[in-house]
Every structure is written in C-alpha cells, then in structure tokens.
C-alpha positions as CSV (number, residue, x, y, z in Angstrom):
1,M,0.0,0.0,0.0
2,D,1.1,3.6,-0.6
3,K,0.0,7.2,-0.5
4,S,-2.4,6.7,-3.4
5,D,-4.2,4.0,-1.5
6,I,-4.7,6.4,1.5
7,E,-5.9,9.1,-0.9
8,G,-8.3,6.7,-2.5
9,M,-9.8,5.9,0.9
10,L,-10.1,9.6,1.6
11,D,-12.0,10.1,-1.6
12,K,-14.4,7.3,-0.8
13,V,-15.0,8.7,2.7
14,L,-15.6,12.2,1.3
15,S,-18.0,10.9,-1.4
16,I,-20.1,9.3,1.3
17,I,-20.1,12.4,3.5
18,E,-21.1,14.5,0.5
19,L,-24.3,12.4,0.1
20,F,-25.6,13.9,3.4
21,D,-25.6,17.4,1.8
22,T,-26.2,16.6,-1.8
23,P,-28.3,13.4,-2.1
24,E,-28.8,11.7,-5.4
25,D,-31.5,13.6,-7.3
26,E,-33.8,10.6,-7.9
27,L,-33.6,9.2,-4.4
28,S,-36.0,9.9,-1.5
29,K,-34.4,10.8,1.9
30,S,-34.9,7.2,3.0
31,E,-33.4,5.8,-0.1
32,N,-30.5,8.1,0.2
33,M,-29.9,7.0,3.7
34,D,-30.0,3.4,2.5
35,L,-27.3,4.2,-0.1
36,I,-25.2,6.0,2.6
37,S,-25.5,3.0,4.9
38,S,-24.6,0.6,2.2
39,M,-21.5,2.6,1.1
40,Y,-20.5,3.0,4.7
41,S,-20.7,-0.7,5.3
42,D,-18.6,-1.4,2.1
43,L,-16.0,1.2,3.2
44,K,-15.8,-0.3,6.7
45,N,-15.4,-3.8,5.3
46,N,-12.8,-2.7,2.8
47,L,-10.8,-0.9,5.5
48,R,-11.0,-4.0,7.7
49,F,-9.8,-6.2,4.9
50,A,-6.9,-3.9,4.1
51,L,-5.9,-3.7,7.8
52,D,-6.1,-7.5,8.2
53,S,-4.0,-8.0,5.2
54,L,-1.3,-5.5,6.4
55,K,-1.3,-7.2,9.9
56,K,-0.7,-10.6,8.3
57,R,2.2,-9.2,6.2
58,D,3.5,-7.4,9.3
59,K,3.7,-10.7,11.2
60,K,5.8,-12.0,8.3
61,G,8.1,-8.9,8.3
62,E,7.0,-8.0,4.8
63,L,5.9,-4.4,5.3
64,S,7.8,-1.4,3.9
65,A,8.9,1.3,6.2
66,L,6.0,3.5,5.0
67,E,3.4,0.8,5.6
68,Q,4.8,0.1,9.1
69,A,5.2,3.7,10.2
70,I,2.2,5.3,8.6
71,I,-0.3,3.2,6.7
72,L,-0.8,0.4,9.3
73,P,-1.4,2.9,12.2
74,A,-3.7,5.0,9.9
75,L,-5.9,2.1,9.0
76,N,-6.0,0.9,12.6
77,E,-7.1,4.3,13.9
78,A,-9.5,4.8,11.0
79,I,-11.3,1.5,11.8
80,L,-11.6,2.4,15.4
81,E,-13.3,5.7,14.4
82,L,-15.9,3.9,12.4
83,K,-18.2,3.2,15.3
84,A,-21.5,2.8,13.5
85,K,-22.3,-0.8,12.8
86,N,-22.6,-2.2,9.3
87,G,-26.2,-1.6,8.1
88,S,-26.8,1.3,10.6
89,K,-29.3,3.9,9.6
90,S,-28.2,6.4,12.2
91,E,-27.4,9.6,10.3
92,H,-25.7,11.2,13.2
93,L,-23.5,8.2,14.1
94,I,-22.5,7.4,10.5
95,C,-21.7,11.1,9.8
96,S,-19.7,11.4,13.0
97,S,-17.8,8.1,12.2
98,L,-17.0,9.2,8.7
99,S,-15.8,12.7,9.8
100,G,-13.5,11.1,12.3
101,C,-12.2,8.6,9.8
102,Y,-11.6,11.4,7.3
103,F,-9.7,13.4,9.8
104,I,-7.4,10.5,10.8
105,L,-6.7,9.4,7.2
106,G,-6.0,13.0,6.2
107,H,-3.6,13.4,9.2
108,Y,-1.6,10.4,8.3
109,N,-1.7,11.2,4.6
110,S,-0.2,14.6,5.4
111,Q,2.7,12.8,7.2
112,I,3.8,11.0,4.0
113,N,6.7,12.8,2.2
114,I,7.3,15.3,5.0
C-alpha cells in the first residue's frame, strides 16, 4: 500500500459524506440513507480487509517502512473511528464516524513525504 491508497480511501469517505448534503436527485431521503448506509458498510469492510492484510504481512516482516510507520497505524485508527455498525441507519453516528475517519486518514496522509 502507498500514498495513493490512502488518498483513494479519503476520496471514498468524502464521497459518502457529500451524500448527506447533496443526495442523489432521484432518491428519497430514506433511499439516500440506505445508499449511505450501504456505502459506509462497504467502506468499513474494505478498510477492515486492508488492515487485516497488512497485519498478516507485518507478522511475516514484509511491510515497507511507509506501511509500518504510517499506513498500518492510519488504518488501525480509522477502523476504530468507524463506530457505526454495518447496516446502521443512524445519520448522526454514520456522519460522525466518517468525519473522524476522514480526519485521521487525512492526518496520516499529510505525514507522507514530509
């Protein structure tokens, strides 16, 4: 994994957050929340998969210095911030979780190439 992977995750988080302010035109509020919930669950699952994969490689001593120093802690903290359960329809909890996740990933992304 590298900087572009973190940036891709940031883009995904931001695209979900933007749906709260600018829902899809053809969707009702309920349908938009279903879409947000589904995208949130996918994001959480993808982050969990990436983190588990990095942890396995870490146990084998296969991580690069960047992955070990920045990407692994970034994913670990981002996952901890995603407090809403998969399938949740709580607008407040999902938005709060995504905002925290975005802040953490952005912080670690800014540490790359300093």
